[in-house]
N, C-alpha and C positions, 0 to 999 in steps of 0.2 A: 586457510582454505583457499584453494585455487581451482579454477574451472576454465576449460578451453572449448571453443566452438569452431569447427572446421579447421582445426590445427592452430587457431589463434588464441593466445592466452587472454581471456576476457576478464577474469577475476584473478588477481595476482597476490597471493600471500596475505589475505585479509584475516586478522585475528581480532575478535571482539566477543564480549560477554553481554548478555541481555538478562537483567534481573526479572524475577517473577513480577508481573504487574506493571512492568515498565513499557513506555511507548518510545520506541527508537525510530527516528525517521532517517532514511538513507537518501542523501541528495547528491547531486553531481551533474555535470553536463551530459548531453546526449552521447551515448556510447561509453559511459563511464563504467558500466557493468552492473547497474542497479537491478535490472530485471533478471539477469543471469544469476546474481547472488540470491535473490528470492527464490528462483526456481530450483537452485541447488539446495537451499534450505528445505524446500518441500519435497526433495528427492526426485525431481523431474529432470535434472541435468547431472551427468557424471561429474565428480569432483575429486580432487586430491586433498588429503588432510582429513580432519575429523570434524564432524558436526555432532555435538552432544546435546541431547534433549532430555531435560530433567535427569541428568547424570548418566544417560544411556547413549551409546553410540547409535546414531540414526541408521547406520548400515545394518545393525542387528535387529531392527524392527521390521516386521512384515509390512506390506503395502497398506493393509487395513489399519494396523496398529498405528502407523505413522499418520494416516489420515484422521485417526481419532484424536491425535495430539496437535496436528498442524493443518490449518485451513488456508488456502491460497485464493485470493481474489485477483485474477490475472488482468492485465491491461486490455488484452484482446481475448475474451473468453470464447470458447466454442459452445454455441447454443443451438439445440435442435429447433428449427423454426416452427415446426408443427406442434410442438409441445405447448401446453398452457403454462402460465406463470406458476400456478400452484403445483403442477407436476414437476416443473423444473426445480423449484425450491425444495420439494420433498426429496429430490435426488441427493440433497445434502445429508440425508440420514443414511445413505448407503453404507458408510463405514461401520455403522452400528448394527447392521443386519447380518444374520448368518448367511452362508453362501446360497442356501436355497430358501431363505426366509423372505417374508414380505413385510411391508410396513405395518406396524401396530398402532394402537391408540396414542402411545407416547410419542411416536414419530410424527403422526399427523398433528398432534398438539404442538410439537416443537416447530414444525413448518408453519402452522397457523400463527404462532407467536412471532416468528421471524417476519412473516408477511405484514402483520400488524405494526411491528416496530418500524418497518420501512414504508408504511403508508401504502401498502400494495394490496390490501384485502379486497378492495373493489375491482382490482385487475386480475384476481386469481384465475378467472376463467378465460382471460384473453390469451390469444396465441402470442408467442414471443416475437414473431415476425411482424406483429401489428404495433409493437411498442416503439416509443421514441428512444433515442440514444440514452437519455437520462433515466428513463424507466427501465431499460435493460440493465443499466449499471446498478440500479437499486435492486433489481431481481438477483443479480450476481452476488451482491453483498448479503441479501436475505438468504440465499442458498448457503453461503459460508457461515452465517450465524446459526442456521438450522443444523449445521454439522456439529456445533457445540464442542469445538476443539478449544483447548486453553491457549493456543498460540494462533494468532491471526496475522497472516502476511498479506499486505495490501500493495498492489502495484498501480500507482496513479489512480486512486479510487475516486477522485473528484473530477476527472478529465471532462466527462460529458454532462456534468451537473451544473445547474445555475447556482447562483450564490446562496439562495435559500436552501436548496437541496444539499449543497456542499456542507453547510453548517449543520443541517439535520443529520446527515450521515456521520460526520466527524464527531458531533456531540453524542450521538448514539454509541459509537465505538468508545469514546472517552468515558461515558457513563458505565459501560460494561467493564472497562478496565479499572475504573475507580472502585467498583464493587469487589475487586480482587479476583475476578473470574477470567481475566483476559490479559495476555501479554501481546503487544502489538509491535510488529516491524513493518514499516511502511516506506515505500519509495515515492517521492513527490518531487515535482518540478516547481510548484508554487512555494517559494521560500518564505513568504509571509505566513502562509498557513502552516508550513513546517515549524516555524518559530512559535506559532500560537499553541500548537498541540504537543510538540515533542518534549519529552523529558531530556532527551539527548539526541544530538545530530551526529551522523557519520557522513563525512564528505569524501566521495570517491572521485578519482580522476584517472582515466586510462587503466581501470581495474585495480588501482591501489588505494588504500585508505590513507588520505593525506591530512585529515583533521578530524578530531572527535571532541565533543564537549557540549556545553550548553549553547543556546542560540547566540548569546553575547560573545562567546569565544569563537564560534565558527562563522557566523554571518557578519564578517567584517568586509569593508570595502576592499582591502588588500587581497583577501582570500578569494572573494568573488571575482575580482578583476583577473587574478592569476589563473583561476581554474575555469571560469566561465567566459573570460574575455569580455566582460561587461562592465560598463561604468554605472555605478548606482550610488544612491544616497541611502544610508541606513538611518531611519528615523525612529526614535523611541516614542511609542504611543502608550499612555497610561492604560492599564488593564488589557493591553493587547501585546505589548512587547515590541520587538524590532519589526518595522515595516520596510520592505525593500522596494525602493522607488527607482526605476530606470532614469538615467540622466542622459540627455542628448549630448553627443559629442560636438565639439566646435566644428562649424562648417563655414567655409568662406562664402558660399552662395547665400546661406542663411544670414550671415553677418552683414552681407551687402544689402539684402532686402530690408534688414532692420534699420539701416541707415546710421548716420552719426548720432551719438548720444550727447 
C-alpha cells in the first residue's frame, strides 16, 4: 500500500499482515509516514494498493460499515468544545445507528462503560474545553472504545498522559486485546513502551518498511542509530524487556569540564 500527500509519496509500498488479536506497534522517526499509514487504514486518506479487513477489500465497505470495524484515535482529534464529555463519548456509537435513528439504551450503556473504563464518569458532564490535555486524550480513547470496533488504530495515544495514565490506558487496551475482542495497530514514539506492549514492531523510515519483528530484533543500537540518528543503550530489564536509554555523545567542552581522570 502506498499513499501520497500533496504530490509527495509519504507511504511507499508497505506490505504487512496483522493477525486477529495482535498488537502491532508502528515506530519510526518524525516524517516516517506512521500517521498517514493509520489514516489510510481508516479510510481517511486516498491510497494505492489494497487494504483487506477480515478478508474484504476496504474500498468495498461503506463509510459506516468501515467505522463499525475500525476505530481511530487520532493524535490531534477534532473535539467540539461546547460538548460534554458524555456527549462526545456517545458519538462513538454513531456507526451503529440508522441514518435517522437516535441512541438507544444499549448505546448509552456502551458509552457509560467506556467512561468508567477510562475513569471519566465523574467528568461526564464537564465541557470538553474545560479538560486538561490528558483528560481530553482519555475522552478520545473512551469514544473509540464506545465505537466497539474490533480493530483499534492508535496514533500516539500516550502523548499527553502522565506515567500513571499511560499505564492505565495501555493496560486497558491490552486487557481488551487479551480477551480476544480487539486487534490493535498503534503508532508510538516511546520505544520502551512500544517494546513493552507490542507483539510485533514495524519500523518505518521515509515511508518504507525497513524492519519488522519482535522488540529484540528491531530495537537494536544499529537500527536506532541508522534510522533515528540517535545514540542509545538498549538495556534488558526483567519483566519489562528492552529499555531504550539515550547516551550523550562525546563533547570536547564536557570532557574539558570533567578534567583529567
